[in-house]
VOKOLDO-750611 format. One line per 10 residues: their letters; for each residue x, z, y of C-alpha. Coordinates in steps of 0.1 Angstrom, whole numbers. Layout:
N
a	X:Z:Y ~ ... .
# end
This chain:
915
mtfeeqlikk	1918:1327:418 ~ 1903:1317:385 ~ 1902:1282:372 ~ 1864:1279:377 ~ 1868:1293:413 ~ 1893:1265:419 ~ 1869:1239:406 ~ 1840:1253:427 ~ 1861:1252:459 ~ 1877:1219:450 .
syfetymgse	1912:1234:452 ~ 1924:1224:418 ~ 1949:1200:435 ~ 1968:1231:448 ~ 1982:1236:413 ~ 2003:1205:418 ~ 2017:1216:451 ~ 2052:1230:451 ~ 2064:1261:469 ~ 2070:1240:499 .
grvhpvrvlg	2038:1232:516 ~ 2052:1208:542 ~ 2046:1177:520 ~ 2011:1163:523 ~ 1990:1166:490 ~ 1984:1128:490 ~ 2021:1121:489 ~ 2027:1147:462 ~ 1998:1136:440 ~ 2008:1099:446 .
elylaeqknd	2043:1105:434 ~ 2030:1124:404 ~ 2006:1096:397 ~ 2035:1070:397 ~ 2057:1093:376 ~ 2029:1098:350 ~ 2023:1061:347 ~ 2058:1056:335 ~ 2051:1077:305 ~ 2044:1060:272 .
mpdlsyirfa	2009:1075:270 ~ 2001:1085:305 ~ 1972:1110:311 ~ 1961:1103:347 ~ 1927:1121:346 ~ 1940:1154:359 ~ 1959:1138:388 ~ 1929:1116:397 ~ 1906:1147:397 ~ 1931:1164:420 .
qgevyfhnkd	1933:1133:442 ~ 1895:1131:444 ~ 1895:1167:458 ~ 1920:1158:485 ~ 1901:1127:495 ~ 1869:1148:496 ~ 1884:1174:519 ~ 1896:1146:541 ~ 1861:1131:543 ~ 1872:1099:523 .
feaaifkwen	1841:1103:501 ~ 1843:1068:487 ~ 1879:1072:476 ~ 1870:1105:460 ~ 1841:1090:441 ~ 1864:1062:429 ~ 1889:1087:416 ~ 1863:1109:399 ~ 1845:1080:382 ~ 1874:1076:357 .
itnelepwak	1877:1112:345 ~ 1872:1114:308 ~ 1886:1148:298 ~ 1871:1182:299 ~ 1869:1179:337 ~ 1843:1151:335 ~ 1812:1174:340 ~ 1829:1189:371 ~ 1839:1154:383 ~ 1802:1144:381 .
knmgdaflel	1792:1174:401 ~ 1819:1166:427 ~ 1807:1130:428 ~ 1772:1143:434 ~ 1786:1164:463 ~ 1802:1133:478 ~ 1770:1113:476 ~ 1752:1143:491 ~ 1777:1142:520 ~ 1771:1105:524 .
gllpsaedly	1733:1110:525 ~ 1728:1091:493 ~ 1704:1117:479 ~ 1689:1098:449 ~ 1724:1090:436 ~ 1735:1126:441 ~ 1703:1139:422 ~ 1710:1115:393 ~ 1745:1128:389 ~ 1736:1165:391 .
lsiqtestvl	1709:1160:365 ~ 1732:1140:342 ~ 1757:1168:338 ~ 1760:1180:302 ~ 1779:1213:300 ~ 1780:1247:284 ~ 1794:1263:316 ~ 1769:1286:332 ~ 1790:1285:364 ~ 1788:1247:366 .
kiesglqlls	1751:1248:359 ~ 1745:1273:386 ~ 1767:1255:411 ~ 1749:1222:403 ~ 1716:1239:406 ~ 1724:1253:441 ~ 1734:1218:452 ~ 1702:1204:438 ~ 1684:1231:458 ~ 1700:1219:490 .
lyieqgsldk	1692:1183:481 ~ 1655:1191:474 ~ 1652:1211:506 ~ 1666:1181:525 ~ 1642:1158:507 ~ 1613:1181:514 ~ 1606:1183:476 ~ 1596:1220:476 ~ 1581:1220:441 ~ 1614:1208:427 .
avavvkqtva	1633:1232:449 ~ 1613:1261:436 ~ 1618:1250:400 ~ 1655:1246:403 ~ 1661:1279:422 ~ 1641:1298:396 ~ 1660:1281:368 ~ 1693:1289:385 ~ 1685:1326:390 ~ 1674:1328:353 .
ldpdypgvte	1708:1315:342 ~ 1726:1345:356 ~ 1710:1367:382 ~ 1743:1385:387 ~ 1760:1354:398 ~ 1773:1361:433 ~ 1747:1354:460 ~ 1722:1335:438 ~ 1693:1360:441 ~ 1699:1363:478 .
iaraffeehq	1698:1326:482 ~ 1666:1325:462 ~ 1651:1353:482 ~ 1660:1336:515 ~ 1646:1303:503 ~ 1613:1319:492 ~ 1609:1339:525 ~ 1618:1309:546 ~ 1591:1289:530 ~ 1567:1318:528 .
dwnnavelav	1565:1315:490 ~ 1554:1351:486 ~ 1543:1349:450 ~ 1578:1339:439 ~ 1594:1362:464 ~ 1574:1392:450 ~ 1582:1381:415 ~ 1619:1379:423 ~ 1618:1414:439 ~ 1599:1429:409 .
negvrtgspr	1622:1413:383 ~ 1654:1423:401 ~ 1642:1458:408 ~ 1633:1463:372 ~ 1665:1446:359 ~ 1689:1463:383 ~ 1671:1495:392 ~ 1685:1488:427 ~ 1667:1507:455 ~ 1674:1477:477 .
wfdvltqyvd	1651:1454:457 ~ 1623:1481:456 ~ 1626:1484:494 ~ 1622:1446:496 ~ 1591:1449:474 ~ 1576:1477:495 ~ 1582:1455:525 ~ 1563:1426:509 ~ 1534:1450:500 ~ 1532:1463:536 .
qgntstfepa	1531:1428:549 ~ 1501:1420:527 ~ 1521:1395:505 ~ 1510:1410:471 ~ 1472:1408:473 ~ 1470:1380:448 ~ 1487:1401:421 ~ 1468:1421:396 ~ 1476:1458:398 ~ 1489:1460:363 .
yfntalsvlf	1517:1436:373 ~ 1535:1464:391 ~ 1533:1490:363 ~ 1568:1483:350 ~ 1583:1483:384 ~ 1566:1516:393 ~ 1578:1532:360 ~ 1614:1522:366 ~ 1613:1533:402 ~ 1599:1567:392 .
qvdrsrfeql	1630:1573:372 ~ 1653:1559:399 ~ 1640:1573:431 ~ 1608:1594:433 ~ 1607:1592:471 ~ 1607:1554:470 ~ 1582:1555:441 ~ 1558:1574:464 ~ 1563:1549:492 ~ 1557:1519:469 .
avslwqsyrg	1527:1535:453 ~ 1511:1544:486 ~ 1518:1509:500 ~ 1502:1493:469 ~ 1473:1517:471 ~ 1466:1508:507 ~ 1470:1471:500 ~ 1443:1471:473 ~ 1418:1493:493 ~ 1388:1472:503 .
qttymtwlre	1397:1445:478 ~ 1378:1436:446 ~ 1407:1448:426 ~ 1407:1483:441 ~ 1389:1500:412 ~ 1413:1482:388 ~ 1442:1496:408 ~ 1429:1531:406 ~ 1424:1529:369 ~ 1458:1513:362 .
fnhlfsgmdg	1478:1536:385 ~ 1462:1568:374 ~ 1466:1559:338 ~ 1503:1552:345 ~ 1508:1583:366 ~ 1492:1605:340 ~ 1522:1599:318 ~ 1547:1607:344 ~ 1561:1642:349 ~ 1553:1646:386 .
nrrdgwnqls	1548:1681:399 ~ 1540:1699:431 ~ 1577:1708:437 ~ 1586:1672:445 ~ 1566:1673:477 ~ 1542:1643:474 ~ 1528:1645:509 ~ 1519:1608:513 ~ 1505:1603:478 ~ 1485:1635:479 .
avyqdayfel	1469:1624:512 ~ 1460:1590:497 ~ 1445:1607:467 ~ 1423:1629:490 ~ 1412:1599:511 ~ 1404:1578:480 ~ 1385:1606:463 ~ 1362:1613:493 ~ 1358:1575:497 ~ 1346:1572:461 .
ingdrlikei	1320:1600:464 ~ 1306:1590:498 ~ 1275:1576:481 ~ 1284:1538:483 ~ 1293:1535:447 ~ 1274:1542:415 ~ 1284:1571:393 ~ 1288:1549:363 ~ 1314:1529:382 ~ 1335:1559:394 .
splipdmltn	1330:1585:366 ~ 1356:1569:343 ~ 1382:1571:371 ~ 1375:1605:388 ~ 1388:1629:361 ~ 1423:1612:359 ~ 1424:1609:396 ~ 1416:1645:402 ~ 1440:1657:375 ~ 1468:1636:389 .
wlkittpans	1460:1647:424 ~ 1461:1684:414 ~ 1494:1678:397 ~ 1512:1667:429 ~ 1490:1684:455 ~ 1508:1699:485 ~ 1501:1733:501 ~ 1482:1716:529 ~ 1455:1701:506 ~ 1458:1722:475 .
lvsassiiaw	1425:1739:482 ~ 1408:1705:487 ~ 1421:1691:454 ~ 1414:1723:434 ~ 1379:1726:447 ~ 1373:1690:440 ~ 1381:1695:403 ~ 1359:1726:400 ~ 1330:1709:418 ~ 1332:1677:398 .
nevfpstisg	1333:1696:365 ~ 1303:1717:375 ~ 1281:1687:382 ~ 1297:1666:353 ~ 1307:1692:327 ~ 1334:1687:302 ~ 1349:1657:319 ~ 1381:1674:330 ~ 1406:1692:308 ~ 1406:1730:306 .
saihdaetli	1442:1732:317 ~ 1434:1714:349 ~ 1404:1736:356 ~ 1425:1767:350 ~ 1452:1754:373 ~ 1425:1746:400 ~ 1410:1781:397 ~ 1444:1797:402 ~ 1450:1776:433 ~ 1416:1785:447 .
lnsreyhegy	1421:1822:440 ~ 1454:1822:458 ~ 1443:1800:487 ~ 1440:1812:523 ~ 1406:1812:540 ~ 1391:1779:548 ~ 1377:1777:583 ~ 1364:1742:584 ~ 1335:1748:560 ~ 1308:1747:587 .
edsmklftti	1320:1715:603 ~ 1324:1698:569 ~ 1290:1709:558 ~ 1274:1698:590 ~ 1290:1663:586 ~ 1277:1662:551 ~ 1242:1671:563 ~ 1244:1644:590 ~ 1255:1619:563 ~ 1225:1628:541 .
ikwaeeheie	1202:1624:571 ~ 1217:1590:579 ~ 1214:1579:542 ~ 1178:1590:541 ~ 1170:1570:573 ~ 1186:1539:558 ~ 1163:1543:528 ~ 1134:1548:551 ~ 1128:1584:539 ~ 1122:1612:564 .
vgnrikwmvq	1139:1644:555 ~ 1115:1673:563 ~ 1114:1682:600 ~ 1114:1719:592 ~ 1148:1716:574 ~ 1162:1696:603 ~ 1148:1721:628 ~ 1164:1751:610 ~ 1198:1733:608 ~ 1195:1724:645 .
elnesnvhnl	1187:1760:655 ~ 1215:1772:633 ~ 1239:1749:651 ~ 1228:1755:686 ~ 1218:1792:686 ~ 1239:1824:681 ~ 1210:1848:681 ~ 1201:1872:652 ~ 1170:1859:634 ~ 1148:1889:624 .
lvagisgngk	1121:1879:600 ~ 1090:1901:601 ~ 1068:1902:569 ~ 1043:1924:552 ~ 1010:1927:534 ~ 980:1915:553 ~ 964:1942:574 ~ 995:1963:579 ~ 995:1957:617 ~ 1024:1932:619 .
ssfvntiige	1009:1913:648 ~ 1006:1943:670 ~ 1043:1951:665 ~ 1052:1914:673 ~ 1031:1915:705 ~ 1048:1947:716 ~ 1083:1933:711 ~ 1077:1899:728 ~ 1057:1917:756 ~ 1026:1896:754 .
dlitaptaav	994:1896:733 ~ 1001:1861:720 ~ 990:1869:684 ~ 953:1877:686 ~ 943:1868:650 ~ 959:1866:616 ~ 985:1838:616 ~ 985:1809:592 ~ 1018:1794:605 ~ 1054:1807:607 .
irfndqqnte	1062:1815:643 ~ 1097:1819:658 ~ 1099:1835:692 ~ 1131:1829:710 ~ 1142:1836:746 ~ 1146:1806:769 ~ 1143:1800:806 ~ 1118:1773:804 ~ 1087:1775:782 ~ 1087:1751:753 .
ileitdtvvr	1063:1753:723 ~ 1066:1729:693 ~ 1045:1725:663 ~ 1067:1714:634 ~ 1057:1701:600 ~ 1077:1680:576 ~ 1062:1648:590 ~ 1053:1656:626 ~ 1068:1673:657 ~ 1042:1679:684 .
eitdvndfqe	1044:1697:717 ~ 1019:1725:723 ~ 1007:1724:758 ~ 991:1758:763 ~ 985:1792:748 ~ 950:1783:736 ~ 964:1754:717 ~ 991:1776:703 ~ 966:1802:691 ~ 945:1775:674 .
vagvrrqthk	975:1761:656 ~ 988:1795:646 ~ 956:1811:635 ~ 930:1785:625 ~ 945:1756:607 ~ 951:1762:570 ~ 986:1756:558 ~ 993:1738:525 ~ 1025:1737:505 ~ 1030:1701:516 .
netvidfkaq	1021:1707:552 ~ 1035:1740:562 ~ 1038:1745:599 ~ 1064:1764:619 ~ 1059:1770:656 ~ 1090:1772:677 ~ 1079:1793:707 ~ 1106:1794:734 ~ 1099:1813:766 ~ 1111:1842:787 .
fpflrehela	1111:1872:764 ~ 1133:1899:780 ~ 1136:1922:750 ~ 1147:1894:728 ~ 1172:1882:754 ~ 1186:1917:758 ~ 1193:1921:721 ~ 1202:1884:714 ~ 1173:1884:690 ~ 1149:1858:677 .
lidtpgvnrn	1117:1871:660 ~ 1102:1852:631 ~ 1066:1861:624 ~ 1051:1851:590 ~ 1016:1851:577 ~ 1004:1882:559 ~ 1010:1883:522 ~ 979:1887:500 ~ 971:1882:463 ~ 960:1846:470 .
nydkhplfny	992:1833:486 ~ 1018:1856:469 ~ 1034:1831:446 ~ 1039:1803:472 ~ 1041:1822:504 ~ 1059:1804:532 ~ 1081:1834:541 ~ 1103:1825:510 ~ 1112:1792:528 ~ 1126:1810:558 .
lrfadsllfv	1143:1841:543 ~ 1176:1821:540 ~ 1172:1812:577 ~ 1168:1848:586 ~ 1197:1872:593 ~ 1177:1903:582 ~ 1142:1912:571 ~ 1119:1938:586 ~ 1092:1946:561 ~ 1061:1962:576 .
lnandpftdk	1044:1991:557 ~ 1011:2008:563 ~ 1014:2046:568 ~ 981:2050:551 ~ 994:2036:518 ~ 1031:2029:521 ~ 1054:2011:496 ~ 1027:2001:471 ~ 1033:1984:438 ~ 1025:1951:453 .
ereilskise	1050:1956:481 ~ 1077:1966:456 ~ 1069:1935:436 ~ 1073:1912:466 ~ 1105:1929:477 ~ 1119:1927:442 ~ 1113:1890:443 ~ 1130:1887:477 ~ 1160:1907:465 ~ 1163:1885:434 .
yfpnlpihfl	1163:1853:453 ~ 1182:1865:484 ~ 1204:1894:472 ~ 1226:1895:504 ~ 1197:1896:529 ~ 1196:1930:547 ~ 1162:1946:544 ~ 1148:1973:567 ~ 1113:1988:570 ~ 1088:1994:597 .
lnkmdviysq	1063:2022:590 ~ 1033:2012:610 ~ 1000:2029:621 ~ 1017:2063:624 ~ 989:2073:648 ~ 964:2076:620 ~ 983:2107:608 ~ 966:2138:621 ~ 996:2160:629 ~ 1033:2156:637 .
qeaievfdst	1042:2177:606 ~ 1021:2154:584 ~ 1036:2124:600 ~ 1071:2137:593 ~ 1062:2144:557 ~ 1048:2108:552 ~ 1079:2093:568 ~ 1103:2114:546 ~ 1084:2108:514 ~ 1082:2071:520 .
wseisqyypd	1119:2069:529 ~ 1128:2089:499 ~ 1111:2065:476 ~ 1125:2034:494 ~ 1160:2047:494 ~ 1159:2047:456 ~ 1156:2009:456 ~ 1173:2000:489 ~ 1199:2027:497 ~ 1213:2006:526 .
akmfafssny	1180:2001:543 ~ 1167:2019:574 ~ 1131:2026:585 ~ 1115:2028:619 ~ 1081:2045:626 ~ 1058:2025:649 ~ 1023:2026:663 ~ 1006:2003:688 ~ 990:2034:704 ~ 1023:2050:712 .
ekqqqlkdfs	1037:2046:747 ~ 1051:2010:748 ~ 1083:2016:767 ~ 1093:2045:745 ~ 1086:2024:714 ~ 1108:1995:728 ~ 1136:2020:736 ~ 1134:2035:701 ~ 1133:2001:684 ~ 1163:1990:706 .
dflktnrnai	1183:2020:693 ~ 1171:2012:658 ~ 1185:1976:662 ~ 1218:1987:676 ~ 1223:2012:648 ~ 1214:1989:620 ~ 1228:1956:632 ~ 1252:1949:603 ~ 1287:1939:612 ~ 1285:1906:595 .
nfeeertskl	1310:1877:596 ~ 1290:1853:618 ~ 1310:1822:609 ~ 1308:1830:572 ~ 1270:1836:573 ~ 1263:1805:594 ~ 1283:1784:570 ~ 1265:1798:540 ~ 1231:1792:555 ~ 1240:1757:565 .
qffvrraity	1252:1749:529 ~ 1219:1764:516 ~ 1199:1739:538 ~ 1221:1710:528 ~ 1212:1718:492 ~ 1175:1721:502 ~ 1178:1686:518 ~ 1193:1671:486 ~ 1165:1687:465 ~ 1139:1676:490 .
lldkrieien	1151:1640:487 ~ 1153:1641:449 ~ 1117:1653:448 ~ 1108:1627:474 ~ 1118:1599:451 ~ 1092:1609:426 ~ 1067:1611:454 ~ 1077:1577:466 ~ 1073:1562:432 ~ 1038:1578:428 .
nhmesiswne	1029:1565:463 ~ 1039:1530:453 ~ 1018:1531:422 ~ 988:1545:442 ~ 994:1518:469 ~ 995:1490:443 ~ 963:1503:426 ~ 945:1508:459 ~ 955:1474:473 ~ 945:1457:441 .
emvgklngai	911:1473:444 ~ 910:1462:481 ~ 918:1426:471 ~ 889:1426:448 ~ 866:1441:475 ~ 879:1418:502 ~ 875:1387:480 ~ 840:1398:472 ~ 833:1402:509 ~ 847:1366:515 .
nqlgdieeek	823:1353:489 ~ 794:1372:505 ~ 804:1358:539 ~ 805:1323:524 ~ 770:1328:510 ~ 758:1341:544 ~ 774:1312:562 ~ 758:1287:537 ~ 724:1304:540 ~ 725:1305:578 .
srsiqksfrk	737:1270:581 ~ 709:1257:558 ~ 683:1278:576 ~ 694:1267:611 ~ 697:1230:601 ~ 663:1231:585 ~ 647:1246:616 ~ 664:1219:638 ~ 654:1192:614 ~ 618:1203:614 .
ikddtraeii	617:1200:652 ~ 633:1166:651 ~ 610:1153:623 ~ 579:1167:641 ~ 590:1149:672 ~ 596:1117:653 ~ 562:1118:637 ~ 545:1125:670 ~ 563:1095:687 ~ 554:1072:658 .
ekipellrgc	518:1084:661 ~ 514:1083:699 ~ 533:1051:707 ~ 508:1028:690 ~ 479:1046:706 ~ 497:1042:740 ~ 502:1005:734 ~ 466:999:723 ~ 455:1016:755 ~ 471:987:774 .
tdlvteesdf	439:966:768 ~ 427:978:802 ~ 454:955:817 ~ 434:924:804 ~ 405:911:825 ~ 388:877:826 ~ 405:872:860 ~ 440:878:845 ~ 467:851:849 ~ 469:843:812 .
grlhdeidke	499:822:818 ~ 519:853:829 ~ 498:881:812 ~ 522:887:783 ~ 550:894:807 ~ 529:919:827 ~ 517:936:796 ~ 552:939:782 ~ 565:954:814 ~ 536:979:817 .
mniriqeyld	539:989:780 ~ 576:998:785 ~ 568:1018:817 ~ 541:1037:799 ~ 565:1044:769 ~ 592:1057:792 ~ 568:1079:811 ~ 555:1093:778 ~ 590:1101:766 ~ 601:1116:799 .
ntvlpkfhes	570:1136:808 ~ 556:1145:774 ~ 582:1143:746 ~ 613:1156:764 ~ 597:1187:779 ~ 581:1196:746 ~ 614:1189:727 ~ 633:1210:752 ~ 609:1239:747 ~ 613:1235:709 .
legwvqfske	651:1235:712 ~ 650:1267:732 ~ 630:1283:705 ~ 655:1269:679 ~ 684:1284:698 ~ 666:1317:699 ~ 659:1315:662 ~ 696:1307:656 ~ 706:1337:677 ~ 684:1360:657 .
efdhsqsyln	700:1346:625 ~ 735:1351:640 ~ 726:1386:652 ~ 715:1395:617 ~ 747:1382:603 ~ 768:1400:629 ~ 750:1433:621 ~ 757:1429:584 ~ 794:1421:591 ~ 797:1451:614 .
emaegfnamy	785:1473:585 ~ 809:1455:562 ~ 838:1461:587 ~ 829:1498:591 ~ 830:1502:553 ~ 864:1486:550 ~ 878:1506:580 ~ 865:1538:564 ~ 885:1529:534 ~ 916:1520:555 .
gderiklecd	912:1551:576 ~ 918:1530:606 ~ 901:1504:628 ~ 920:1477:610 ~ 893:1450:604 ~ 871:1434:631 ~ 846:1408:619 ~ 835:1394:652 ~ 817:1361:652 ~ 819:1335:679 .
frvlddwrrd	786:1336:698 ~ 799:1310:722 ~ 784:1285:698 ~ 750:1294:711 ~ 761:1287:747 ~ 773:1253:736 ~ 740:1246:719 ~ 720:1256:750 ~ 742:1234:771 ~ 738:1205:747 .
adrmtngvhy	700:1211:746 ~ 698:1209:784 ~ 720:1179:785 ~ 701:1160:758 ~ 666:1167:772 ~ 675:1162:808 ~ 666:1126:805 ~ 670:1098:779 ~ 683:1064:788 ~ 655:1042:778 .
ekvnimhrst	663:1006:768 ~ 634:982:773 ~ 617:972:741 ~ 606:937:734 ~ 569:942:726 ~ 551:910:738 ~ 579:886:733 ~ 583:888:696 ~ 583:856:676 ~ 551:862:658 .
pqqfflksag	524:835:652 ~ 498:854:672 ~ 521:860:702 ~ 532:824:701 ~ 496:813:701 ~ 485:836:730 ~ 515:826:751 ~ 509:789:744 ~ 471:791:749 ~ 475:810:781 .
kllgvlpqnn	497:784:796 ~ 476:754:784 ~ 441:768:787 ~ 445:794:814 ~ 442:768:841 ~ 406:761:833 ~ 382:790:843 ~ 358:783:815 ~ 385:792:790 ~ 392:827:805 .
tmlynrykty	365:844:784 ~ 379:831:752 ~ 415:841:762 ~ 403:875:773 ~ 387:882:740 ~ 417:869:721 ~ 441:892:741 ~ 418:922:737 ~ 415:917:700 ~ 452:913:696 .
letedyyeia	461:944:716 ~ 436:965:698 ~ 444:953:663 ~ 482:948:664 ~ 503:971:641 ~ 529:988:664 ~ 544:1009:637 ~ 578:992:636 ~ 580:993:674 ~ 572:1031:673 .
vsiankflqq	597:1037:646 ~ 624:1018:665 ~ 616:1037:697 ~ 617:1071:678 ~ 650:1062:662 ~ 666:1053:695 ~ 652:1084:712 ~ 664:1108:685 ~ 697:1091:680 ~ 717:1116:700 .
feifeksier	698:1145:684 ~ 708:1133:650 ~ 744:1132:661 ~ 740:1168:673 ~ 724:1177:640 ~ 755:1166:621 ~ 776:1190:641 ~ 755:1220:634 ~ 772:1228:601 ~ 806:1226:618 .
dvnlffkqpf	794:1249:646 ~ 781:1274:621 ~ 815:1273:605 ~ 831:1280:639 ~ 807:1309:643 ~ 819:1326:611 ~ 855:1314:614 ~ 871:1346:628 ~ 856:1369:601 ~ 869:1346:574 .
ialeqaveea	904:1347:590 ~ 902:1385:593 ~ 892:1390:557 ~ 917:1364:544 ~ 945:1380:564 ~ 935:1414:550 ~ 938:1399:515 ~ 972:1385:523 ~ 984:1418:537 ~ 970:1437:506 .
raeieygkne	988:1412:483 ~ 1020:1416:503 ~ 1017:1454:499 ~ 1011:1449:462 ~ 1042:1427:459 ~ 1063:1450:480 ~ 1052:1480:460 ~ 1059:1462:427 ~ 1093:1451:439 ~ 1102:1486:451 .
lekmrvnpel	1090:1501:418 ~ 1111:1475:399 ~ 1142:1484:419 ~ 1136:1521:414 ~ 1129:1518:377 ~ 1156:1492:369 ~ 1183:1509:390 ~ 1172:1545:395 ~ 1209:1553:401 ~ 1208:1535:434 .
yrdpltlyev	1188:1564:447 ~ 1198:1593:425 ~ 1236:1587:424 ~ 1243:1592:461 ~ 1224:1624:462 ~ 1243:1636:431 ~ 1276:1628:447 ~ 1265:1646:479 ~ 1258:1676:457 ~ 1294:1673:443 .
klrqyewmta	1307:1673:478 ~ 1285:1703:488 ~ 1296:1723:458 ~ 1332:1716:468 ~ 1326:1729:503 ~ 1310:1760:488 ~ 1341:1766:467 ~ 1364:1760:497 ~ 1344:1783:519 ~ 1345:1811:493 .
agrre	1383:1807:488 ~ 1405:1835:500 ~ 1377:1860:504 ~ 1384:1894:490 ~ 1351:1908:480 .
# end
């Protein structure tokens, strides 16, 4: 045991023990102490140090401290450490900490041992920050010190201090190259404890591990890869790791199964359309090159085809050596049998992406893919120049005269138990209910390039069922539709082409031109010929000569083709038998799986092209929509202004009419009331009781006024109001007619019954009801006519009371009353009565403008709502255009990446074929 080991274990005292161990150390050291004291210059420090150890081991910590306090030689630092240990045992943690921190020594061992004791102390105190600092400082002193890194690791793990635990594992792995530490690091990664570290942090560890143990390197790399997936640092990890791995000499002989699989998953994840090309393009070349470098036999075809496909779409991004290596792998690969399933998944992905972007992939493409997926029949496409008798041949084969006129649509006849006929365009799928409807769709409607129609006609067709055949009939080719004929859109869907010739003039220059174009675009499509209208030939010998000469000419261009002679006038059953033999003889022995995959990949490409073209169309549609809606906003605002003018005009006209009735009535009342009151002179006679006469006259005057209002004014006013309501109705009717025309004009522009400008005619009902109510009777309040405080009335009332008792005064009073009644000015009274009578009508008059507003309210709402909708459409269109123009890659990039994936599947499908 070394001296330092003795000091660590506090067994230095054993050096004073003799060979006989029966004497207790206390006694031995005590005797030595007494003996040393007798010396002239005693040195008691060593013995005291030893005594302190003995006391410590016997739990007499105070005695031990007392002994160690007086150590002044080279053992003083150790004595302080031991005193700290004693205080730690006594639970006096601050004193222990002070002693440990006060130690001044060059001994690494003492520093480490003191540090470990401080670690225990800080853990007991709960001072984790201090504990972390001291344990890291202790490890830094000498990581090889026995147990120190394990103590640190255990401490970090216990307190879930994963950052320091990971740092320790990385540092020790790099320092020692020990697989054990890399295993610990891999464990931390798998547990998710490294997510806070930047990917570059592990570069050195990976580099060291690659040299130490490639299997463990693969495990750690895969674990890190999976830990960063889905994190914001994922792309950084891909860049860092691939840059690092590019400089390593990995190769396919090492068997990188896990890493190769991770490469494959990551690559397909990057090109699934969720990321922009500018984000992934700097990463992909290194990724693919590294992947190819370590690819396994199980996924070598996938990695090699990925490189070729990427470089085709993004030329010159991958090194020539990598491309050559990939080509060699593809050339030596076995056949790939998942091409159809992979291509169908890609097509489904494209359809889903299009739906998410609210773009409809053409129904015709989706229909062809669906039929390709669900049907195993041989699709025979029939084509020819117009007038060559194609329709009669088709009717013979399907057994019904369904084609009665030249067709404008592409029609596919297929056998099925239950009849189902669908009209399919790129935008609409419609069920056809009967044969007449079918013939109209097939023969009358003109087809355009943007609205081509295919009719899927499924019914019981025995000949087709017997030969597992579907017949595709196309419109006749003529000089007007040659360049953009719909048959070119279905030739890739067909398994073979039967071209119809006319025996009168077979294989013309025009027909050779058409066939040449077909062969140029579809070189692998089998072409056969039908020589029709053979019955026009006069003799059998002549017919044979025409057949032979035609065939001789055809065979120069199409040596593999066959030709069948046909006439609708020949015996039908024999024709069907002969054609059946023709089909059996000429049905090419093709690889069905291979052909179906090739067709599907063609339609996947068509879908991608369709969507790329659709973007331009969408952009143009947005611009047209913005322009159209801006124009509509102007027109609608103009209509709102016109409606405001109409409302103002009608309101003014209707109020004026009502006001005239009211003013005329007022004038009449003011004119008639004074006449009525003056007529009350008949109430005055010489026999009248002049003391009470003014009361009687006042009462009678009010009676006559009320009778006049009830029996004359109100009926006449009611009649006038009815006329006013009728006048208002005519004004409203005129307005509604104008608004109906306005709505029709707008709806014609919308192409839909979108705007309704219906006014609220219930206003007239309210007016009629109010007119009846107001003229049903007026509450008349008695007017003070003869009891006013005027001098004349005061005189008459006073004279009547004083003089009326004498008969000789009656004549004089009679004359006075007569004169007063006939000459009095009743204007103010008439005005007052007129005002009270018309009061409720004036209140009604004030509501007329509001009611007219209510009448026109709904049209205003409809027009303003249309304006808001148009403005919303403008805003939407501008926003969409802005997105499309600012970030065109958001739309274009996914489709480009789908093209990369398609090209890869095409390479994989072609691999291993020996052609």
